[in-house]
C-alpha atoms as one frame of an Amber mdcrd trajectory, in Angstrom:
protein
 119.776  96.473  79.859 123.025  94.660  79.186 122.799  92.731  82.436 119.075
  92.039  82.294 118.293  88.311  82.045 117.116  87.343  78.565 113.728  86.117
  79.770 112.939  89.594  81.191 114.237  91.805  78.374 111.171  91.804  76.145
 108.659  92.652  78.868 110.970  95.271  80.370 111.688  96.877  76.996 107.938
  97.144  76.405 107.198  98.570  79.848 109.959 101.162  79.468 109.096 101.954
  75.854 112.646 101.094  74.775 112.038 100.473  71.081 115.707  99.844  70.254
 115.999  96.955  72.737 112.505  95.773  71.775 113.343  95.507  68.047 116.779
  94.029  68.699 115.289  91.352  70.961 112.520  90.460  68.503 114.977  90.248
  65.618 116.722  87.441  67.522 113.591  85.803  69.005 110.546  86.712  66.899
 108.299  84.146  68.638 109.228  85.194  72.181 105.669  86.217  73.081 104.551
  82.600  72.714 106.765  81.626  75.643 105.559  84.226  78.163 104.739  83.165
  81.708 101.319  83.949  83.179 102.850  86.850  85.103 104.426  88.263  81.944
 101.151  87.877  80.005  99.411  89.973  82.676 101.742  92.859  81.930  99.528
  93.814  78.968  96.370  94.425  81.014  98.539  96.063  83.697 100.000  98.467
  81.130  96.503  99.206  79.811  95.216  99.835  83.325  98.085 102.273  83.907
  97.395 103.964  80.569 100.883 103.079  79.298  99.895 103.189  75.639 103.453
 102.818  74.349 103.914  99.581  76.305 100.545  98.301  75.083 101.465  99.093
  71.478 104.830  97.318  71.765 103.311  94.299  73.494 100.674  93.960  70.777
 103.349  94.310  68.102 105.337  91.526  69.788 102.314  89.226  69.756 101.266
  89.389  73.409  98.070  87.390  74.003  95.160  89.822  73.999  92.793  87.610
  75.968  94.741  87.559  79.245  92.728  89.225  81.999  94.306  91.261  84.745
  94.121  89.528  88.108  93.242  92.759  89.947  90.121  93.544  87.941  86.759
  92.548  89.405  85.467  91.879  85.916  88.804  90.369  84.879  89.025  92.709
  81.898  91.602  92.166  79.203  94.075  94.872  78.270  92.140  95.716  75.114
  88.909  95.946  77.080  90.502  98.367  79.511  91.910 100.543  76.729  88.533
 100.582  74.982  86.778 101.752  78.163  89.186 104.691  78.412  88.355 105.979
  74.934
């Protein structure tokens, strides 16, 4: 991920489950989740929909907004809502 643009590293590290890059990035920018674009915020419900529990866990740890609905859901469920329905 050396060549990955800084604004993509956090989301990509979460999606890939790369905890080393995730923790390194957050140590430098602990409030990074506050600056996420709408598209990046939708990665949480996308990860939940795809049952990527590691990505969901990392995103929640980083402070991803939990109330962002996925654009593809008819009911516009949030990531936490989707994970709860799977349990």
